[in-house]
C-alpha positions, 0 to 999 in steps of 0.5 A: 409798050404798056402804060405805066400804072397813071396812063390813062385813056389817050383819048381822056377827054378831062385831060386833053381838055385841060393841056390844051387849055395849057398848051395854049394859054402858056408862052414858054417851052423848055426844049431839051437835048443832048448831043455830044458836048451833054444835055441842054435846055432852051426855053423858047416861045411856042404856039400851038396848033394842028397838033404841033408847037411852031417856035423860031429859034436862030439855026446857031443856038445850041438847041437847035444844033444839036438836034442836026448832029444827033439823030436816035434812028441813025446815032449818026451825026445828021448834015447839018445842011440835012433836015432837022430831025431831031429826037427832043423834050419839051416842057410847058409849066403853069407858074404855080405859087405852090408845088400841090397845083402844079401842072404840064405838060411833059412830051417827046418828039421830033422838030423840023423846020417848017416849010411854009405850007398854007397850015404853017404861014398860018401860025407864024401870023398868029405867033407873029399877033401872038406876041404882038410883033411888028410884023405882018404876013410873009414879009414878017417871017422875011424879017424876023429871019433877018433881023433874029437871024431866026428860022421857024421850026415845028415840033411834033409830039409824039409822047405826051404826058399831062402832070397835074398835082391838084390830082396827087402829087405827080399824077402824070396821064400820058395823053393825046393832043 
């Protein structure tokens, strides 16, 4: 797959640093899925750490169920008890006052349940702090699961585009986060 006309070296530091700043400063990302029920999108609060986006969501939410029921690699339904491995699209945009200032991230990649590794536990702890949730430590994860019926997930972006209309209408650069 070749580069599109607006693509640049994925290591372009100006675009990468702007994209990382946006990923760290924003709170909401929109997840887009598609299944036999059709397309769907859902906003989720997230935290960006170690090149991944972590978020909580209910296992029965449509976007999670869509990811469990379809995988691009197999083109066949996957068991709900299997690992979440859905292909999704994600977008994060600043709330710009006009289209000339619109900036954001357009991404595609995979989601999986976050195993409680040291890295994921740190992300969960930082998530709890970022959103001022009245929970702490590992007990916080248990309480979130009980109170909200939510699991912790991790989105791995495989393709990332940084879009910035201040550089020209529709200016979009491929980057690595």
